[in-house]
N, C-alpha and C positions, 0 to 999 in steps of 0.2 A: 674186326679191328683192322684198320688200314695200316700199311707200312709206307716208308719213304724210300723205297728201293726203286731203282730205275733199270734193274737187270731184266734181260729178256725173259718173258713169261711171267713177270711180276704183275701186280694189280694195275689195271688200266685207269688212266685219268678220266675224270668226268668233267664236263664243261661247266662253266659258270652258270649257264642257264639252267642246267640240270639241277645244280644245287639250289638255285634260287627258287625253282618251282617244285623241288622235291620229286622230280620225274626223271625218267630215263634220258640219257644223252641222245641227241639225234644221231641216226645212222648206226646204232648198235644197242645192245642191252645195257641195263643198269649196271650189271656185274662187270661187263666188259669195260665200261668207261668210268668206273668208280675210282676215285683217288682221295688223297688226303683233303679234308675240308678247307685247308688254307690255300690249296692250289687253284689255278684259274686256267681256263682254256679259251683262247681267242676264237672268235667266229671266223668263218671262211672268208678268204680274200675275195671270193666271188660275191658273197653276201655283202661284204663291205663296199665293194664296187657298185653293186646294184643299189644299195641304200645311199650311196654318195657320202658316207661318213666313215670315220675310223672308230674302232671299238674301244680304243684307249680314251684317256681324258683330255689329250692335247688336240689342237686344231690340225686339220688335214687340208693340204692344198692340192692343186691339180697335178703337180709333179709326183706327190706321194701316191695319188690315186693311180697314176700310170704305172708306177713301180709296183704297186700291189698286184697288178695283173701278171707280173712275171713270176717265175718259179721261186718258191721260198728257199731253194737250195742253191741258187746261182751265185750267191755271194758268201762263200764260206770264210770263216775267220773274222767276219765283221762283228763289231761290238753290238750287244743286244740293244743298246739305246738307239743305234742307227739302223740296224736291220729291221727294226719294227716298222720302218716306212715301206718295206716291201710287202707284197701281198701275203706271204707266209714265211717270211724270213727270220722270224724271231724264235730261237730255240734255246732251251736251257736243259742241260743234262739232268735227268731225274726230276725235273720240275714242270716246265710248260712246253707246249708245242703249238706253234702257230702254223697251221696247215691249211691247204685248200681242199684236201680230200682225205678220206679215211686212211689211205696208204701212207701218206706223209705223217699222219698222226701216229701210226704204228711205229714208223721208223724213228720218230722223235722219242717215243716212249722207250725204245730199246737202245737208244743212244747211237744209232747207225746213220743218222741223217748227215749229209755232207756238211762239213764245216762245224759240226757240233763238237765242242770240247768234251773229252771224256774224263771221268773221275773214277775213283774207286767206288765201292758199293754205296756208301752214304754220301758220296761227293765231297768228302772231307779230306783233310790232310791225313796221310798215313802216319804210322807211329814214328817213322824216321824223320818226320817233319818236312817231307818233300811234297811239293805241289805236283799235281798231274800236268802232263804236257799241255793239256788243253787250257791250263790256267796261265800259260805264258802269253806274252804280248805277241801280236802278229807282226808282219813285216813293217807296217806303218807305225809301230810303236804303241799300239793300242792293246789293251787287254781283252782277251776273248771273254764273252759273257759267261761261258761255262767255267772259267777259271775262278769265279767267285765262290765264296763259301756257300754251302747249301745248308744253312742252319735254320731250324725251326720251320722249314717248308716254305721259305720266302722265295719269291722270284728274283732272278738276277737283276732285273731293272728296278726292284723295289715294288712292294705290293701296291697296286693301284697307280703305277707310274703312267705318264702320258705316252701316247703312241709313238712320239718322236723321241722318247727317252729324256726329254729336257724338263719334265715337270717335277713338283715336290710332292712327296707322299709322307703324311704324318710328320712333317717337319724335317724329313731326311732328304738329302740331295739325291737327284736321279743318278742312275748308273752311269758311269763314265765321268762323273763330275768330281770324284775324289777316289782315293785309294781305300782299300778295305779298312784301314785303321783311321779313316776320317781325314787324312791329310790331303791337300789339293794335288791333283795330277800335274805332271810336268807341263809348263807353259800356261798354266791357269793361275789367276790371281787369288790371293788368300781372301776368303770371305770375311766380312766385317763381324767380329765376335759379338758386337753390341746390337746387331740388327735384330736379333731375336727378342730384344727387350722393347721393341717398338720404335717409331720414328723419333728423330731428335726433337726435343721440346722447343717451342717457340721462344725467341729471345725475351727475357723479362725486361720491361722498360725500367729505366733508372728512376730514382726518386724525383729528380728534377723534371723528367719527362712526364711522370704522373702528376706532379704539381702544376706543370704547364697546361696539361689537359684540363685539370680541375679549374684552374684560373680561367682558361678559355671558355669552359662551359658556364662559369659564373658570370663572365662578362657579357654573354649573350642571353642570359636568363631574363625572363620577362620582368621580374622585380628589379633587376639591375637597370634594365632599359627604362623602366618606369621611373626609377629614382633619378636617373640622369636627366631624363626628359623633364621631370618636375623641377629639378634644380635649374636647368637651362631656362625654363619658362619663368621661374621666379626671378632670376637675374634680369630677364627681359622686361617683365611686367612691373618690377619695382625700380627700374632704371630712372634716375641716375643715383640710386642709393650707394652703389659701390664705385661711383666715379671719384668722389672725394670723401672717403669714409672716415678720415681723421679730422674733418672740419665741418661736415654738415650732418643734419639729422632730418628724417622724413617728417612731414607735416608741420612741425614747429619745434622749438628747442626748450619747451617747458616740461611737459610730462616725459618726453623722451630723455631729457637730462636726468630727471628723477630716476627713471628706470635704468639708465646707464650707471648711475650711482648705486642702485640696488644690486646689480650684478657684481660691480666692483667690490662693494662692501662684503657681500656674502662670501666671495672667493677669498678676500683678504682675511677676514676674521676666522674663517674655518681653517686657515693655514697658521694662524697665530694664536688666537684665543677662542676656540669654538664655544666655550661656555657663555661668551658675551655676544652671541649671535643676535639676539633680539634686542640688545641694548646698543643701538647704533650711535655713531658719533654725531649725528644730526639731532636737532631739537633739544640740545643740552639745556637744562639738566634732567630732562624727562627720561623715564625708564620705559622699556618695551617699545621704543620708538620705531623699530624696524617693522612692527606690526601695525603701523598707522595706515598702511595701504597694502595692496597686493605686492608680494615680495619677489616674485620670479625666482624663488629659491632653487627651482630645478635647473636654472642656468648657472648655479654656483661653480661647477667645474670650469666653465668658460671664464668666470671671473678670476680664477687663479692664474690666468695667463696675462702677463703685462701689468703695468701700473701707471697711474697718471691719467689725466683727462683724455689725452689723445688715444691711449690704449682703450679707455672706456668707450670712446666713440666708435673706434674700429670694431670693438667687440659687439657693441649694440647693433651696428649696421649689418654685420655678418649674421648675427642671430635673427635680425629682422628678415633678411632674405631666406635664411634657412627655415624660419617659421612658415613662410609661404610655401616653400618646397615640401615641408613635412605635411602641411594641410592638404596639398594636392595629392601627394603620394598616399596619405592615410585614407582619403575619400576614395581614391582609385582602388586601393586594396580592399576596402569594405565592399564596394560595388561588385568587384570581381568575386569575392567570397560569397556574396549573396546570389550570384549567378548571372551578372551582366556580362555582355561582350566587352572586348577591349575598348572599342570606340565608345560604347555606352559608359563604361567606367571612367574613361578620360573626360567625358562630358560632365559626369558627376564630380570628378576631382576639380576641374577648372571652375565649375559653377560654385562649388563650396568655398573655394579660396578667393575668387576674384568677383564675387557678387558686388554690384555697385554700392550697396549699403556699407560694406566693409571698408570701402575707400575712406569713409569718414572716420574710421577707427585706426588709421595708419599711425596716429600718435600714441596709441595704447598697445604696447607690445603684448601685454597680458591678454588682450582680446584677440589679437592676431595669432597668438600662439595657441591654436586650437586643434592642431593636427593630431595630438595624442588621443583625442576623443574617437574619431573614426578608426584610427589604427588599433586602439585597444579593443574596440568592438569587433573589428575584423579578426584579431588574434583569438579572442574568446570564442567567437563563432567557429573559427577553424579548429580550435582545440576540442570543441564539443561536437564536431562533425555536423554542423547545422548550416544550412543555407536557405535563403528565401525561396529559391527556385526549386530546389530538390528536397527540402525538408531535412529531417534527421537521418543521418547515415552513420550508424554506430561504427562501421569499419573504418571511418575516417577520424575517429577520436585520437587525440594526442595531447597528453597532459602537459608536455613541454610548452605548447602554444598557450595553454591556460595560464601557466605561471607567467609567461611573457606578457600576456594581455593584462593581468592584474598589476604587474610591475609598471607597465606603460600607463595604466590608469592612475596609479599612485603618483607617478612622475607628473602627469597632467594636473593632478590635484595640487601638487606642490608649487605650481606656477602661480596659483592664485585662486581665491574662492569666487571671484566675480564670474568666471567661466566654469571653474571646477566644482562649485557647490551644486549647481543644477545638474551637472554631469553625474555627481555622486548620487543624487536622488533618482535620476533616470536609470542609472545602473542598478540601484537597489530595487526599483520597480520592475526592471527586466528580470532580475533574479527571482523576485516574488511571483511574478506572473508565470515564469517558466516552471517554478516548483509546483504551483497550483495546477497548471495544465498537465504536468507530468503525472502527479498523483491522481488527478481526476481521470486520466485515461487508464491508469492501472486499476482504479476502483470501479468506475462506472462502465468503461468500455472493455475491461478485461484485456487491455492491450499492454503486454509486458515487453518492454524494450530494454536492452542492456545499457547500463550506465558505467559501472565499474568503480571499484573501491579507490583505485589510484586517481581517477578523475575527480571523485568526491574529495579526496584528500587535497588535491591540487586546488580545487575551488575553496576549500576551507582555509588552507594556508594563504592562498592569494588574497582571499577576502579579508583575512585578519591583517595582512600587511597593508592592504588598502585602507582599512578602517584605522589601523594604528597610525598611519601617516596623517589621516584626517584628524584624529584626536590630537596628535602632537602639534599639528598646525593650528588647530582651533583653540588650544589652551591660551596662547598669547593674545589672540583676538578677543576672547571672552574676558581676559584680564584687562585689556585696553578699554573695553566697554564699561567695566566696573570702575576703572580709574577716571575715565572720561565719558560721562553719560551723554555728552553732545556728539559722541562718535556714532551712537546708534541712531539710525534713521527712523523717521515716523512715516506714517502713511501719507501725510501731507507732503513730505519730501519726495516720495515716489510719484505723487500726482504731478509735481512740477516737471518731471522727466517722462511722463507717460505720453506716447505719441498717438495721434488720432488715426483713423482708418486711412486717411489720405496719404499718410506716411509710407504705406506699402506700395505706392505708385510714384513716389517722389524720390529722385536721385540726389545725392550730395553734390556739392560744388566741384569735388575732385573728379567726377565722372567726365571723361572726354566726350562721350556721345550725348549724354543727357544733362550734364551740369548746367550749361547755358540755357537750355530750353526749359529747365525746371526752376529757374531763378524766382519766378513769381510765386510758384507753389511753395517754395522754401520760405519765402517771406511771411507766409501765413502761419508758419509753425513757431511755437513759443521758443523752442531750443532746437534748432534744426540739426546741429551736429549729432544729436542722439535720436532724432525723430525721422530722418530720411532713411527708410527701410526697404527701398526697392531691391529685390533680389535679382532682377533682370527680366525684361519683357520676353527675351528669348527663352529663359528658363520657365517662365509662366506658360508659354506656348508649348514647349516640349512636355512639361508636366501634364498639361491638359490633354495633349495627344496621348500621353501614357495612360490616361484613364480608359481609353478606348482601344488602343493598339499597343500591346506590351507583351513582354515575355513573362511578366508576373501574372498570377491568377487574379481573377476578379476580386476575390475576397482580400487578397494581399494589396491590391490597388486601393480598395476602400479603406483598409487600415492605414495605409500611408497617407491618404487624403485626410483621414481623421486626425492623424498626428500633426499634419500641417496646420489644420484649422485650430487645434488646441494650442500649438506653439504660437501662432499668430495672435490668438486671443490673450494668451499670457503676456505677449510682447506689448500689448496695448496698456498694460498696467491697470490703472483705474479708469481708463477711458471707455471701457466696455461695461455698461450698466454699473458704473462706479466700482467695478472690480469685485462686487460682492460675491459673485459666483465663480470667479476665476482667480484673480491675483490675491485678494485680501485673505481668503482662507489659508493660502500658503504662507502669506506674510505673518499671520497670527499663530500658526501651529507648527510650522517646520522650523527646527532650530537653525539659526544662522541665516535664514532667508531675509531677515530684515537688514542684513548687511549689504544686500545687492542694491546699488544706487540707481541703476538705469535698467528698467525692465525691457527696453527695446533690444538689448543684447541677446535676449532669448530668441530673437529672429534667427540666430545661428542654427537652431534645431529645425526650424521651418525650411531654411535653405538646404540643409542636409537631406531632409525628406523629399523636398522638391527635386533635388538632384537625383535621388533614387528613382522617383517616378519618371524623370526624363531619361535616365539610363535604361529603364525598361522599354521605353518607346524606341530609343535609338538602337537598342539591341535587337528588337523585333524587326526594325528596318534593315539592319545588317543581315539578319537571318533570311529575310525575303530577298535581299540582293543575291545572297549565295544560292538560293533556290532558282533565281532567274538565270544566273549564268551557268548553273548546273544543267539546265535544260538546253543550253546553247550547244552547238556542234561547231568547233570544239568547245568544251566547257571552260571558257575563259571569259572573265567579265570585260566589258568595254571600259576604257579609261573614265568615261563619264559616270558609270555606275560606281566604280571604286572611289572617285572623288566625291560622289554624292554622300557617301557615308561619313565624310569628314566635314561636311558643311555645318551640321549642328555644333560641332566642337569649335570650328573657326568663328562662328557667330557668338558663342558664349565668351570666347577669349576676347573678341573685338568689343563686346559690351563691357568687359572688365578693364579696359584700358583707362589710364588715369592721367591726371595733371597735378599730381601731388607735389606741393612745393618742398624744397630741400634748403631751408635757410642755414646760413653759416652760424655756428655756435660762438658766442662771445669768448674771446681768448682768456685764458687763466691769468689773473694779475700775478706779477712776480712776488708780491707780498704773501700770497697764499702758499708759496713754496718755502718761505722762511719764517713767518710769524707763527709762534706757538699758540695753542689753544689753552683754555676755552676762549673763543673769540666770537664777536658779532660783526656781521657785515651789513652796512647801511648803504642805500635804503633796503628795507626788508618788506617782503610781501610774497604772496603765493608764487607769482611768476618770476619775481626777482630771486627768490631763495632756491629754486630748483637748479639753476646754473651754479649757484654757490655750492650746493651739495656736490655737483660734478667736479668743481675746482678742488674740493677737499680730498679727492682720491689720490693725490700725491703723497700726503702724510697722514690722512685720516685723523687730523686733530679735531677735538671737540668744537662744534659750532652750535650757536644758538639757533641759527637759521634752519628752516625746513619747510618742505611743501608736501602735502599729502591729500587724502580724501577729506580730511577735516583739519581744523586748526585748533590745537590745544589752547586752553584759556590762558595759560602762562605766556605762551608766545604772543597771544593777543595783547596781553599786558605789556610785554617788552616793546612791541611795536608802538603802542600808545605812549608809553613813558618816554621812549627815546626820540620822540618827534622834536624835542627841544635840546637834544644832545649837541654839544657838551654843556651841561649845567649840573649843579650840585645834586639835584633830585635824581636825575638819570644816572649819574656816576655812582651815587650811593646804592641805587637799586641794582645796578649791574654788579657791583662788588658783593652785594648780598647773594646774588646768584652764583658767584664764583667766576665771573668773566674777568679775564686779564687784559684783553686787547680788543679795540674797536677799530674796524677798517671802514673808511668812508670812500666810496668810489666817485671820483670827481666827474667822470663821464656819464654818471647815472643820476645826478642830483639836481639837474636843471629843473627849475619850477618847484622845488621842494624846500622846506625850511632849512635843510642842511646847506643849501647853496650859499647862505649868508653865514650861518653859525660855524661852518667848518673852519673858517679863518678867524673866529673870535678868540680873544685872549683866554688862556687857560690858567692864569695865575690864581692861586688860592684853591684850585680844585685837586691838587696833589697828583696831577697826571702830566704826561709828556706827549709831545706831538712830533711826528717824524714823517717825512715824505719819501715814499718808495714808488718811483714811477708816477702813475696817475692816482695812486692810493695814498690817503692820509691815514697814518697809523697813530692811534691814541693808546698809550700804555697806561693802564689803570693801576 
């Protein structure tokens, strides 16, 4: 057992090397150099000099190396932390000895080395509480190393301290850095008490800083940029729709006036009497009159803003532009979700929205409002983790997108069945095919892929919502067909609007590029507004190229081509083999299909699929361009290569430019703002009555007038009987219906029987006549 005594003749210290290797210390026997296990002995100053390094943990410079060559005893009274720089100048009474030879080590062990502070036997304080003289400060005001306590066999400079005494050992300050009680020495700054807990935390950003960063990231997100670009393109391509939005309408003021009234009525009645939604103020005294045509019910929130004809016109024009923007954005998002590049997706979006055949549909907002179709498909594909290019990726599933997709699909259906009903059947077909393929792979190919209960629940709930909206929308229409058998179309009606094959290469008159050139071809079509179905020659070319050069697989290209051909065959109605194998089976067996008046509008699906084929080709071209400039040194594309990727997009946009007229809507007569209903406005007819419906949006009084996809028999009777108004027969008939007032528009009766009868005597009829501006008001 070793002791901790430093008296002469006591146990000799062993070197650190000896303890580390469990061998005898160099220069003597193991017994001679054995010391307490916690003690350390430094190597010779000559060894340190030869090796060019210090034995301590701190760095050694040239000055220290030179001083190590001097005697370890030439600087008595120096602090241990500083005398360690000398070759053998670090001593500690009863602890360490830093020597250059065996003699110095002996002296240090007996406490007789010069400058070594002496202590009593254990180097501790005596019972009287006095320190040894060696524990006092030297002349420079520094404490001698030997004056430190020698408790637990620790070195004066701290176990493992650096050679220059300035290091940290086990979290304790080096010798000379503080007093024995831990307080800082004179002239030294007080250490930071919190430094031991780690560095100061980074400043936490404020809530408005975080909000600003999030908003910034949102503003530069791809979807934000795509939405803004779609809106800007819509404003440009539909110009001058927003130039005079309170006075003009695109295409004509007949059907657009009707649709402006529809939005105004739905917004008004949902705020006042929601139960009367389907019983509109037009077609008095008919019931369910709001279901006489597609309702645009999904735009009802917009109809809640403003009142009167001017507000209705502004509302319509804004929604007209937004419908184009949504179509572009929806097709872009769908193409991106399926795996197309940004440029390819932009081509698909522009081609889907601004195909030349759609220019003839500018007067039908329910046809132009088709952006919910690709957007819903994109959301559903995203929620199920599926893309055309990469297939099914379960890790990308997200039920939130599934809910959103079904809700958007339901909203699209609420805009009208003319476009929404085929979409519903396509969506049902996609679900059916996906389910069959899923279970076929599990049963026959033994391929088990995760689907998830939450995703199944999302599809179930979303599908029920979609189906519920469809049923609620369908009930009024089935009721109308029961009350008005003439509202249901026959296959002969479909034949009237079925376009021939030449319609697929014929542009409407509104096309800026092809309208004038195709005037002769249009003259051969029985009803050219619904039979000019050119989707664009540029789109045809890009889709054809996509069959041979594309990012889609060959199987996928063939499926897209098959979809295009099926859609075009259905668009021809009864023109292709009489429709016996294409349109007629759907007309006979699918519920509600007979309500579709014009089969040519199914060209919408062919346009979308052609756009996806074109997107595949443009995406492959963009990939090839990146490969080319990646091989260049430096790898940077030339301006011509970068511009080349935009050429297809510019060509598609150029082919979609239009010359759509924007006529001024007839101003509302002052009498419509003051005369109560029920009333009849003469002259009455399909094109005359639609502006009258728009005029009624100030007060929404009941009016006999109305225009829709069919004409009720009662309205036909009113128009026939009132040709001789005012006379006793017509007055009695109108009283039977409950009509109180009749308004005759002087500026519209030229060449009609009312041009003479409006000023005829009314004596004996029990009615009065009053002039309000250019309107003659007969009160019954």
